[in-house]
C-alpha positions in Angstrom: -27.6 -17.8 -6.6 -23.9 -17.4 -7.1 -21.8 -18.1 -4.1 -18.7 -15.9 -4.0 -15.5 -16.6 -2.1 -13.0 -13.9 -1.5 -9.5 -14.7 -2.3 -7.6 -13.4 0.8 -4.2 -13.7 -1.0 -5.1 -11.1 -3.6 -8.0 -9.1 -2.0 -7.8 -6.9 1.1 -4.1 -6.7 0.7 -4.2 -3.4 2.4 -4.5 -5.1 5.5 -2.2 -7.8 7.2 -3.3 -11.4 6.4 -5.1 -12.2 9.6 -7.1 -9.0 9.4 -8.6 -9.9 6.0 -11.0 -12.5 7.4 -12.7 -9.6 9.3 -12.7 -7.3 6.2 -14.0 -10.1 3.9 -17.0 -10.7 6.3 -17.7 -7.1 6.7 -17.9 -6.7 2.9 -20.5 -9.4 2.8 -18.6 -12.5 2.0 -19.5 -15.9 3.5 -16.6 -17.9 2.1 -12.8 -17.3 1.5 -10.0 -19.0 -0.4 -6.3 -18.4 -0.5 -3.1 -19.5 -2.1 -1.3 -20.9 0.9 -2.2 -21.1 4.5 1.1 -22.7 5.7 2.7 -19.8 7.5 0.0 -19.8 10.0 -1.0 -22.1 12.8 -4.1 -24.1 12.1 -5.7 -23.1 15.4 -5.2 -19.2 14.5 -6.8 -19.7 11.0 -9.7 -21.8 12.5 -10.3 -19.0 14.9 -10.4 -16.4 12.3 -12.9 -18.4 10.1 -15.2 -19.2 13.2 -15.2 -15.8 14.6 -16.3 -14.2 11.4 -18.5 -17.1 10.3 -16.5 -17.9 7.3 -16.1 -21.0 5.2 -12.8 -21.7 3.8 -13.5 -23.4 0.3 -10.0 -23.8 -1.3 -6.3 -23.4 -0.9 -3.0 -24.9 -2.8 -0.7 -27.6 -1.9 2.8 -26.1 -1.1 4.6 -24.6 -4.2 8.0 -25.9 -3.5 11.1 -23.5 -3.9 9.6 -20.4 -5.3 12.7 -18.6 -5.2 14.3 -21.4 -7.6 11.3 -21.2 -10.2 9.2 -23.9 -8.6 5.5 -23.5 -8.7 4.6 -27.1 -7.4 6.7 -30.2 -7.2 4.0 -33.0 -7.9 5.1 -33.3 -11.5 8.7 -33.6 -10.8 10.2 -37.2 -11.1 12.4 -38.0 -8.1 10.5 -35.7 -5.8 7.8 -38.0 -5.1 8.7 -38.3 -1.3 8.5 -34.6 -0.7 5.5 -34.0 -3.0 3.4 -36.6 -0.9 4.6 -35.2 2.4 3.3 -31.9 0.9 0.1 -33.4 0.0 -0.2 -35.0 3.6 0.4 -31.6 5.3 -2.1 -29.8 2.9 -4.7 -32.5 3.7 -4.2 -32.1 7.3 -4.8 -28.4 7.1 -7.8 -28.8 5.0 -9.4 -31.5 7.3 -8.8 -29.3 10.4 -10.2 -26.3 8.6 -13.3 -27.8 7.3 -12.1 -27.1 3.7 -13.7 -29.3 1.1 -11.4 -28.8 -1.8 -7.7 -28.8 -2.3 -5.9 -27.7 -5.3 -2.8 -30.0 -6.2 -0.2 -27.8 -7.9 1.6 -29.6 -10.7 4.8 -27.7 -11.5 7.0 -26.2 -14.1 8.4 -28.7 -16.7 11.7 -27.3 -18.1 12.3 -27.7 -21.7 15.0 -30.3 -21.2 12.7 -32.4 -19.0 11.0 -35.7 -20.1 7.4 -34.3 -20.5 5.7 -37.8 -20.7 7.4 -38.9 -17.5 6.5 -35.6 -15.8 2.9 -36.1 -16.7 2.9 -39.7 -15.5 4.5 -38.6 -12.1 1.9 -36.1 -11.7 -0.9 -38.5 -12.4 0.5 -40.8 -9.7 0.7 -38.2 -7.2 -3.0 -36.9 -7.9 -4.1 -40.7 -7.3 -2.2 -40.5 -4.0 -3.9 -37.2 -3.2 -7.3 -38.4 -4.3 -7.1 -41.7 -2.4 -6.2 -40.0 0.9 -8.6 -37.2 0.4 -11.6 -39.2 -0.3 -12.2 -40.7 3.5 -11.9 -37.0 4.6 -14.6 -35.8 2.2 -12.1 -33.6 0.3 -12.2 -33.0 -3.5 -8.8 -32.6 -5.5 -8.7 -29.8 -7.9 -6.4 -29.6 -11.1 -5.7 -26.1 -12.6 -4.4 -25.1 -15.8 -2.2 -22.0 -15.8 -1.8 -19.9 -18.9 1.8 -19.4 -20.2 1.6 -15.6 -19.5 1.4 -16.1 -15.9 3.4 -19.5 -15.6 5.6 -20.3 -18.3 6.1 -24.1 -18.9 3.5 -25.2 -16.3 2.7 -28.8 -16.9 -0.4 -27.8 -18.5 -2.1 -24.6 -19.8 -5.4 -25.7 -21.4 -8.7 -26.9 -19.8 -8.7 -29.6 -22.2 -5.4 -30.8 -21.0 -6.6 -30.5 -17.3 -9.7 -32.7 -18.4 -7.3 -35.4 -20.0 -5.4 -35.6 -16.7 -8.5 -35.9 -14.7 -9.8 -38.8 -17.1 -6.3 -40.6 -16.8 -6.4 -40.4 -12.9 -9.8 -41.9 -12.9 -10.8 -40.9 -9.5 -14.4 -39.6 -8.5 -13.1 -36.8 -6.4 -10.8 -35.2 -8.8 -12.3 -32.2 -10.7 -11.4 -29.3 -13.1 -10.5 -26.0 -11.3 -11.8 -23.7 -14.0 -10.0 -20.3 -13.6 -11.9 -18.3 -16.5 -9.1 -15.9 -16.7 -6.6 -18.5 -17.8 -9.1 -20.4 -19.8 -9.9 -17.1 -22.1 -6.2 -16.5 -22.7 -5.5 -20.3 -23.8 -8.8 -21.8 -24.8 -11.3 -19.2 -25.5 -14.8 -20.2 -26.4 -15.9 -20.2 -22.8 -19.5 -20.9 -23.3 -18.8 -24.1 -25.0 -16.0 -24.8 -22.5 -18.4 -24.7 -19.7 -21.1 -26.6 -21.1 -18.8 -29.3 -22.1 -17.0 -29.6 -18.8 -20.2 -29.5 -17.0 -20.3 -31.6 -13.7 -16.6 -32.0 -14.1 -16.1 -28.4 -12.8 -15.2 -28.6 -9.0 -14.3 -24.8 -8.5 -14.4 -21.6 -10.5 -12.2 -18.6 -10.6 -12.5 -15.2 -12.2 -10.8 -11.9 -13.2 -10.9 -9.5 -16.1 -8.8 -10.4 -19.1 -6.0 -9.3 -20.0 -5.5 -7.2 -17.0 -6.6 -9.6 -14.2 -8.4 -6.9 -12.4 -12.2 -6.8 -11.2 -14.4 -9.0 -13.5 -16.6 -6.0 -14.7 -14.1 -5.0 -17.4 -11.9 -6.3 -20.2 -12.9 -8.8 -22.8 -14.9 -11.3 -20.9 -18.6 -10.7 -20.1 -19.1 -12.4 -16.7 -22.8 -11.9 -16.4 -23.3 -14.2 -19.4 -20.8 -16.6 -18.1 -22.5 -16.8 -14.7 -25.8 -17.6 -16.5 -24.1 -20.5 -18.3 -22.6 -21.8 -14.9 -26.0 -21.8 -13.7 -27.5 -23.5 -16.8 -24.9 -26.4 -16.2 -26.2 -26.4 -12.5 -22.6 -25.5 -11.1 -23.3 -25.1 -7.3 -19.8 -24.5 -6.1 -18.1 -21.2 -5.2 -16.5 -18.6 -7.7 -13.3 -17.4 -6.1 -12.3 -13.8 -6.6 -8.8 -14.4 -7.8 -7.9 -10.9 -9.3 -5.9 -7.9 -8.5 -7.9 -4.9 -7.5 -7.2 -2.0 -9.8 -7.8 0.8 -7.1 -8.5 -0.8 -3.9 -10.5 -3.8 -2.8 -13.8 -2.1 -1.4 -14.0 0.3 -4.3 -13.6 -2.5 -6.8 -16.3 -4.7 -5.1 -19.2 -2.7 -6.7 -19.7 -5.5 -9.3 -20.1 -8.1 -6.4 -22.9 -6.3 -4.6 -25.8 -8.1 -6.2 -24.2 -11.5 -5.2 -23.1 -10.8 -1.7 
């Protein structure tokens, strides 16, 4: 049986953030994910999770200076101290909230940057994160982003992500397989899922190309769900999409899984 997690940064945006936990629970979700929890006290977030019997399954490390074009800083040479402070902060949140997975954001590599140095910086920071996460029972996720969504991100292909995981060489580092990005960049999703297999630590979904509910567009998710079951994926599937016409009307596709 598939396990869905409501992405509270994209779903239920009709409501203030702290009211989205109740809305997700009322809709039938047992788990949630989000982009960033850092604007809210840990105690307040934990209260929402506990009150509504929800499991937080994933969030991102801090993004850096978004207004300046940053989307993660762990790949930026010279920013290691801040990147590791951000990792430590994220792990504190994850541990306090009982969250089993943390996505370590890489960052944007400008055309004038030394791409090889950026990759090595990121690998070193992933090892730092993995080594500190392991005693806490937390897994580190690495996610490729398509150029249409985040131009010049460190990696855009799932195969690049897998190569970084291999280079990091830590047992608690996994591929965060966002099938929206994967379809745009890689395609051949059945083969991709079967090849990645147990290297997949978290899955996210949305329609392609519009990034709406996963019951339209060019990607047939019932088939992909069956492939995930075939490779014995037992983690959560995050609903990281923008509802086309309101969250609740758009959840008809999810009813069999909630």
